N, C-alpha and C positions, 0 to 999 in steps of 0.2 A: 554366640560369638560376634555380637554386634554392639560393642561399647559405644556410648555416645560421646565420651570424653577420652582424652589421651591417657594411657596408663603408663606410669614410669617403667622403663625397660622395654616397652613395646612400641611398635610403629605400624603404620598402615601397610597392608600386604603389597599394594602396588609399588610403594616406595622400596620395599625389600627386593622385589623382582627387578625394578629398574637398576638398583645398585648392583645386582647380580649379573646384569648385562642382557636381560631379556627384552630390551627395547626401552622406549620412552614410557612415561607413566600412563599415557593414554593407551598405548599398545598393551601394557600390562593390565590395565583395566578391562580390555577386551578379552584377555586370557581368563580373567576371573569370571566375567559374565558368561563366557562360553562353557564354564564348568570344567576347565582343564587344570585347575589348581586345587590341591587338597592340603589340609593342615591336620597333622596327627591322624591320618586315615579318614578324615571327613572332608567331603567335597565342599568347596566354598564357592558360591556364586553371587554373593552380596558384597557390594563395594563398602568400604569403611571397616572391614574386618582387620583386627590388629593381631600381630604375632610377634614372638621373640625368636629371632633367628638362632640364638645361642641355645635355646631350650626346645623349641618346637621343630617338628619334622615337616618341612614344606616340600611338596612335590609338584612339578609341572610336567604333565604327560608322563608320569611315572618316574621322572628323573629328579633326584634330590637337588634342592637349591643350595648352593654354597657361595658365600660371599668371598670376593677376592681379599687377600690379606690387606689389612688396614695399613695405610701409609700416612705419615705425618711429617710435614716439612715446614720450615719457617724461611722466609726470604725477606730481603731488604729491598723494597721497591724504590728505584731512583725517581727523582723529580722529573716530570715531563713524560712519563710513561702512563698510558691509559690502561686501566684494569677493569673495564666494563665486561659485560657478558660476551661481546664479540672479540675483544682483545685479550680475554683471560687465557685462552688456549695458547696464543702466541707468547704471552708472558711466561706461562708455565714451561713451554718448550724451550724458551731462552735461558731460564734460570735453573731448571731442574734437568740434570743429565739423564739419559736413558728414556725408555718408554714405560709410562705408568698409566694404565687405563683409568678413565673417569676421575681424574684429579680436578679439583676446582678450588677457587680461592674463597676464603672466608672473610667477610667484612668488606667495607668499601673505602677506597681512597681515591679522591679526585686526581686529575692529571697534575695539578700544582702541588700536591702533597707527596710525602715520601714516608718510608719507615716500614714497620713490621707488617708482613702479610703471612697469614697462616694458610697453608695449602694441604688438603687432605682429600680422601675419598670416603670418609666416615661422616655420613649425613647427620647422625645423632649428635656427635660432638660439635659439628658445625652449627646445628640449630641451638644447642645450649650456649655456645659462646656468643651468639649474635642476638638472641631473643632478650628483650629488656626484662621480662618477668623473672629471669634467673639471676639478675643483679650481678652480672659479670662486668668488672671495671675495665675501661679502655683509657689509657693515659696517653696524652699528647704533649709534646714539647714545642712551644712556639717561640720563634726568634723574631722579635719585632724591632722596629726602628725607634730610637730615642729612649729616654729614661722613663720607665713606668713607675709611678709612685703607688703606694698602697691605696690611696684614695681613687686614683684612676682605675686600678684593678677592680675595686669595688663597683665603680660605675660600669665597667665592661661586664661584670657579673650581672648587674641589674638589667642591662640591655639584652644580654644573652638569655637571661631567664624569661623575659617577655617575648623574645624572638622564638624561643622554643615552646612558648605557651605553657610555661611551668615545667621546664625540662628537669631531668634528674642528673645533676652534676655537682661536684664538690666545689669548695671555694678555690679561687684561682691563686696559685702560689707564685710569688715573685722569686724565682731562683737566683737570678743575678740581674742587677740594674746598673748600667753605666751611662755615660753621656751619649754614646752613639747607638747602642743597642741594648736590649733587655731580653731575658729568657724567662718565659712563663711556663707553667705546667698546669694542665687541666685534666682532671679525671672525670669521665662521664660514664653513665650507665646506659646510654643510648647514643644514636648517631648524632654528631654535631652538625648543625646546619651550615650551608654554604655562606649564609649571611654573617658568619663570624668574621670573615675578612672585611666586610663592609663596616661592621661594628668597630673593629680595631682601627680602620682607616678614619672613621668619624672622630675618634679621639686622638688623631694625629700620630698613631702608632701602627703603620701598615705592617702586615705580616710578610717577612722575607722568606721564612722557612717554617713549614708545619710538618712535624714528624711524629708518627705514632711509635711509641717505645714499649707498649705493654698491652697484652690482651689476656686478662685473667692470670693464670700461672705462667704464661709465656712472656719472655722479655727479649728485646732486641739485642741489648748489650753491645758488643763491639763488632757485630756483623757488618761487613762492608756493603756499600750500595751495589745492587745488581748481583749479589751472591746469595746462595741458599745453602742450607744444610739440613740433614735429616735429624729428627729428634732422637736422643739417646734413650736407652731402655728405662733409666730412672725418670727421665722427663715424661715418657709416655705413661709410666705408671702413675706419676703425680697428676698428669692430665686426666687420666681415667678416674682417679679418686676425686679430683675436683669436680668432674662432671656428675659423678654419683651424688655428691653432696648438693650440687646445684639442682639436680632433679628432685631431691627430697626437700628442697627449699630450706636448706640449712645454712646457706650463705647469706649474710647480711651486708649492708652498706659499710664500707670501711670507716668512713667519716660522715659527719652530718652533711646533708645536702643543702644546697642553696634554696631558700624559700623566701616568700615575701616578708616573713617575720624577721629575716636577717637585715632587711632594709630599714634603717631607723626612721626614714621619712614616712614610710608606709605605716609603721607600727605606732609611732608617737605623735604624728601630726594628723589629727582628725579631719582637718580641712583639706587634706590631699586627696584628690580624686583623679583617676585615670581618664584621659580624654577619650570620649567616644566618637568624636568627629574631628575633622581638621579645623584649621583656622577660619575656614569659610562657612562653618556650620554644617548642619546635616544635609544629606543629599536631597536635592529637589525632587518632588514627585511628579513633575510634568505640569502641563498647562491646565488640565482638568482639576488637579489637586489645588493648584494655586487659585483658580477661580472659585473653588469651593471654600477655601480659607477666606478669600475676600468677601464672599457672601456671608460667612459666619460673622465676620467683623462688622458688616453693615447691619446685621440683625435679620431675624426671620420676617418674611413678608415684604421686605424692601426690594426695590428694583432699581437698577442703575439707570439714571436719566441723563440725557445729553446735556452738556453745558450750554449756557446762553450763547446764542449765535451759531450753534452747531445743529443743523437739521439732519445730519447723517451724510453718508457718501452719496454721490450722484448715482442714480440707478440702484439704490439699495433695496433690499427685499422688503416689501410692504408688511405692515403688521398682519398677523395671522387673523385678527378679528375683523379686518376690513374685507368685504366681499368684492371680488373682481368680476367685471362683466365677462360673459362667455363669448365664444366666437360667433354664435347665432345672433346675439343681441347687437354685436358691432358690425354685422355683415352689411347691413343697409346704410350705415352711416358713412358720410364722406370723410375720408381720411385726409388730414392736412398734408400739403406738399412740403417736403422737407426743405426745398429750395427757397420757399417763401416764409419759412418759419421765422418768428421774431427773435431777435437776439436775446440771450438770457439777461435778466435784470441784474442790478448790482446789489441785490438784497443779501447776498451771501457774505458772511463775515467769518473771520477766523483765518487759520493758516491757508494760504493759497489764494485768498480773495484778491490781493493786490496784483498778483500775476495774472489772474483772470481778467481784471479790469484793463490791464495794459494790453492784453491780447485782443480785446474787443475795441478799444479806442484807437489802437494803432500807436505808432511811435510819436512821442511828443516833439513838437518843433522847438529848436533851440531859441532862447530869447535873444531879441536884438541887443 
């Protein structure tokens, strides 16, 4: 009972116990390791064991595990409301009446977006609706400023495709276009990036409203903002059938996805190449790399020589091949008095030589 991959219809034992209210997943893992859990009469002490709560008999300290009744809700999240992990409980308490244990939201919507939110306590259904491998479509309706042409919509597609690093979404549909605003519809099979707002702004069509209207078989329809409702029996049955088909990988993409082959410039222009670096070229590798490149340009065995008139900095480090006298050799020699030292000569040339001569000669007298 130690499958290495997930089996359709089954899930890990600690997830089942957590859904049944035995604590967090970490606490449920400790119950399994301590040998307090049994499946079909066999004690389980190895993490990763999978089971099906609808067919297997799972006991914890001799008590049978029963999941709470599944609950399925849809809500219309208004704009300006955050639904992150911390704010999700407050949002659920505000829009869903009564007490419902362990409800959580499915999918993500940022604070500036609104639309369909699916709320449930069924982790299996939540995982199927959110994981990209099950090919569940999510549709969004975008209200943008200005009139969007079909050519501009194609450019937005192109920018979004590269922003998602080859994301899976369908062609952008222009539902309505007028002089002041346009309505676009995007169907994606994974989460849309936050850079979509920046992309539309770059093409002078900022997004004024981003609304999610569909998640798989669930649709928002005419649900008012801030209002929720429980799914009907027919809707729950349709949702369960949809999830069974998704687990069996029987669901395919509804339409062709956007790909680089859809961009005429990429497909028909062989000279087109994506930029690997910015307009300033590749990133510099530092001073050592620059010196190594300069040495390669000068050729092997060559050595940089000082220009004519430049003997190096004053007090520069002597050549390594020149032997310096030791302290014992110079101990008996008379050291020159720095107060009687001769002024430096004017043999130095190059930058700074004129300023040095002026400092030694003093200020010139004005001519009569």
